[in-house]
N, C-alpha and C positions, 0 to 999 in steps of 0.2 A: 571425596576430592571436590564436592560441590563448592564453586566459588559464592554462589549466591544462594545462600540457606532458604530464602523464602520462595524460592521457584518450584512449581508443580512439575517441571519437565525440564530435563537437560539434554545436551548433547549426545550423551550415551543412549539415551531412549530415543531421540530422533533417528540416530544411524540404525538403532535397532529395527526401525519401521522399513529399512531399506533391505530387501531380501537379496541377501547375497547368492543364495541358490539361483534365483530367478536370472540374476546378472550372468552368472556362470553359465546357465542353461541356455539363455538366450545366444551366447557367444557361438553355440553349436547350431541352433535352428535357424538363426538369421544368416549364418556364415559370415559375421562380421570380421573374424579373425583370419580369414584367407589371406595369404600374402602379406601378413603382418608379422615382422620380425620381433617388435619391441612394444610397440602401442597396440596391445589388444584391446578388446572392447572393454574389458573390467578397468584396465588402466585409464583409459580415455575417460571413461565415466568419473572415477575418482578425482582425476585431474582437473576436470572442467568443473566439477562440484567444489572441489577446494579452491581451484582457481577463482571462481565467480564470487565465493564467499570472502576470500583472503584480499583480493586485489582491489585497489581504489580503481584502477582502469584496466582492465582486461586486454591483452593482446598475445599474439603468437609468441612474442619475446618474453612476456612474463609467465606465459605457460610453459616455456622451454626451462626458465629458471627455477619455477616452481617442481617441475618433475624432477630436476637435479639436485633439488634441496633433501637433504637427510632427513629433517623433520618430517617432510611430506612422505617420503618412503617409510620412515618408520611408522607412521600413523596409520598407514594402509597396508604395512606388511610387503613392501615391495623389495626388490633386489636392489641392494645398495650399489651394485657395481653398473647397473643400467645407466645409460645416458642418452638423450635424443638432442636433436638439433630443431630450430625452428621449422626449417623446411620439411622435416618429417611430420610435424603437427599441422602443417598447411595441406600436405597431401592426403593425411587421414581424414582432416574435415572435408575434403572435397570428395574422397571415395568411399567413406564409410556409409553404411546402409541406416539412413535415418530411423527407420522402422525399429532398430534395435532399442534407440533412446524413446521411441514413441512407447513401445510396451513398457519399457520401464517407469516412464512418467505414468502411464495410465495406471498400473499397480499400485503405484507409491500414492497417487491421488485416491484410489479405492482405499488402501490403508488409513491414510489420513482421514477422509471424509468419513469413516466409520466411527471416529471418535466423536462425532458430533451428531446430534438428532437434526431431524428436517426442521424442526421449529427453531434450532438456533441458526439455521441458515437463511431463514426467513419464512415468515407465516404464510407467504403465498407462492414459495417455490421461485422465486425472483431470480432470473438469469440475467445479469447485465452483460450487455454486448456492444463493444466498441473497437475502433482500429486506432493505429498510431503509424506514423510514416519514421523512416530513418533514412535520411540522405547523406549524413557526414561520412566520408571516406568512400562514397558510393559511386565516384565517377567511373571507376574501373570495372564496374559491374558489366557483364556481358548481357544481362537481361534485368530489367527494371522498370519501374513506373517513371514517367515523366513528370516532374514536379515543376515545371516552368524555370528552372533556375540554371538549366544548363547540365544538371547532373542527374542520374538516375537514382530512385529511391526504392526502398524495399517497404512494403506495407504488411504490418502482423495485426491479425484481428483476434481478440481473446473474448472468451465468455467466462464470466466470473459469477461464482454462486453465493457471493456475499461473505465466503470464508476462504474459498481457493480457486485458482483457475481451473475450469473443468475442461476446457476445450479451446484450441487455437488453430490459426493457420497462416501460412506466410504466403503472400502474393506478390510476386515478381513481374508477370504478365500485365501489359499496357492496359487491357481492358478492366482490370480490376481496380483501377483509379477510383471509379466510381463506388461508392458504398452501396447503391442500388444493387449491384452485383455481389460485392464481396460479402456484405453482411447477410443477405438470404441464403449464401451458400454456406457460410459458416453455420448458421442456426440449422439447416437442413442436415447438415452432417451431425451436428450434436443431437438432433432429434433420433437420428437413426442408432444413435449409441445408447439412449434411453427409451427403451420401448415400454410404451404405456405410460408415458410422462405426463405431469400434469404441471409443467412450467409455463410461467409467463415471461417473455422475452422483452425487455425493456431496452429501448434505444433512443439515440439522440436524434437530431435534425438530419444526419446523414442518409438515412433512408426517407425516401419521398415517393418511389415508384407504387403508384396505384396498382400495377399487375402484381407486383412483390407481394403486397399486402393481401390482394385477392388469393395469391397462390397459397399465402399462410393460412386463411380461411378454409380453403378447399382441402387443406390437409390438416385441419384441426389444430393450428399452432396458434396460440394465443400471444398477441404482441401488444405493447403500449410504446408508441413512439411521439414525438414532438412534431407537430406539423407547423408549416410557415404560415405566418398570420395572415397573408393573402391568397391563401390557398381557396379555390373556386370548390363549391359544394352545393348541392341540392338537398334542404333539409326535408325529411319525410315525416318525423315525429318528435316532438319535445317531450322529455322527461322530467321537466320542471312545470309543475302546476302552477298558473298564475304568472304575473309578471315579478314576483318577488326575486331576490338574490339571496342567495344561501350562504350563513357563515361558516367556514369549514376550519376556522380557528387561526391558521396563519395566512389564510387566502378566502377570497369570495367567489363562489360558483356564478359565473355570468350565463353559461349556457351548458346544457347536457341534452343532447339530441342524436337521434339515428339519422344518418346522411347517406347519399350517393355521392361517389367522386367521380371526376372525370379522368381520363387517359387520354393519351395521343396517339390515335391511329394513322399509321404512315400511310400516305397517298401519294401517287405520282402526278405530276403535272403534264400538260401537252409537250413541254420541251424536256420532259424527262427528269426534272428535278424532283427530288422527294421532300414533301412537307407533311405536317402532321395536323390531322383535324381532330378537335376535340369531340370525345364521345363518353357519354355516361356508363359506367360498368353496373351490372345488376346487383353486384355483392354490396350488402349495406355495411355500414361502419358506425362507429359512434364517435362523436366529437365532443370533447370537455373542454369548455374554456374557462380559466380562473383568474382573477387578479390578484397579486400578491400584496399583503398588508406591509411587509418587510421592505420590499422595494417598490415604494409608491409609484402607481400606475403601470407597473409592469405585468404583461398579460401573457399567459402560457396556453398555448393550445396543443391539446393532445388527441391523437387518432388512435382508436383501438378496435379490435373486434371482441372485447369482453363487454357483455351486457349483464353480467351477473353482479359483479362488485359495484359499490357505490362510486359516486364521482369523487368523493373525497378519499377513498380507498385507491382509486386510480392515480390521483394526484400524488398520493403519499408514496406510492410504489415507484412513481417517476423519480421523485425526489431522492429516494434510496438508489438510483442509478448513479449518484455521485461517488459511490464506493468504488467503482472501477476507474474513476478519475483518478481518485487518490492512490489506487494500486498502479495505475501506470506511471504515476509521479514516482512511487517508491521503485519500480522497475528501472526507472531512468536514473534517478539520483542515487540510488543506493546499490543497484546490482548492474550498473554500467551498461543498461540496454540503449542507451543514446548513441551508442557507435557500434559498428559490425566487427568482429574478430574474423571472419571469413566473408570473402567477396563473391561466393557461389551459393546458389539455393540450397543445395546440400549441406554445406557448413553452417548456413545460417538457421537452417532447421535445427540442426544438432545443437548449436548453441542456445538457440530459444528454447528447446527442450529443458536442457540442463540448467537455464536460467530460472525456468518456471518450477523446475525441482526444487532449487535452492529457494525459490521464493516461497513455496509451500511449508519447507522447513522452518523458514523464518516468520511465516504467518501463524503456524501451529504454536511455535515458541511464543511469539508475540500474544496471542490470545490467551494460552495457558496461563502465562506469568504476568498477564496484564501490563503489558509494556507498549511504548510507541514502535514504529517501523525502525527508526534510526536506533534506538536502544537495543532492540531484539537482534539487530544485524552485528552491532558492537559487541554485545554480550555472546552471542553464538561465537564469533571470531575469538573471543577471549578464553573460552571454554575449550575450543579446538586447541589452541596453544597449550593450555593446562594439560588437556589429555595427552598430547603428544610428549609432554615434558615429563609426565608421570610414567610414561612407557619408557622413556630413556633412563629415568632413574631406576626403574625396575630392572632394566636390562643391565644396569652398572652394579646392581647387587644394593640398591639402597631402598628405602622405604618413603615413597612419596606423601604418606601422611605426616610425615616429621616436616616437610616442605609446604604441603596444603593444610593447614590446620582447619578442621571442621568443627 
């Protein structure tokens, strides 16, 4: 029944990666179905997965219509007579255990990631880490970050391995507005999941905390981040011999050296006010400065605790950080993550887990069939509708091959 004959993977194969037995067993171990009359864990999983993929803009109203649609019920073998209201969806999102969806997400990530070698994810096991804020419709949030617009916002931080989103966190507490707090917490959580990892975490200018960088070094976590051009430092040793500037292809190496950085140490004045006194820390870092040939005169300053790779490799690793920017744009434009379906942290976590599960399906489909993000999502939707139609034709006693000519 394949609509696209040149594709290496189709919707049936993708759905086959989703372990139905796991979904059923987790309903028992997480007690997600306690007090649920209709919207059991497996039904919410399929409803949200289908809803994210099929709707231009997801809402509790569209989820209500989706659940009551005969095509959806036929596709996932649900009872035709069951119906739900929007209020039921809202209540379930606010009370369901997000750990149910977390475990499904992690298992599906493991299933999908096994399809690709470490080389395909990146020669240096690069993990791109970044955050995004969502403030649309967030004024009613009971807990959220202040984005200085009179509304409360939600921050979600994601780690991306070059092919798939490998970890994420949702932040609603005000202190996490600072990336110096949110990103290190995210990275430490991911490190705990990967014992003996050899990852290099690549970040933008959001991380500037000297103490956070020193903590990474203390825990053998390798990072590369972009530094502010006016950052103060003390140079300890230059890795460039002579005064020559090295050609790196698309850029020119201006500086490559070992440095010490300053941090602010809180002090109390005589009148009781707190001020910060600059102090050098002992942990050494590496500063790499390049000038772009493409953007004439544009300089990039990189800080890292990686003293093994060349300056050119460090610059190239940071350049590949752009992958996560493209991924965020895909989440917002194609998977509707620019607004929130639920206004409490519990529901937000569930929706984000499901959005990332759908994102992984689209990414595998995209990579396997050599498609763009937009085309991959559109064709997946077409294949799902064809699959549902074929099931209906079979139930009515027909032969779908007569309709779907292969």
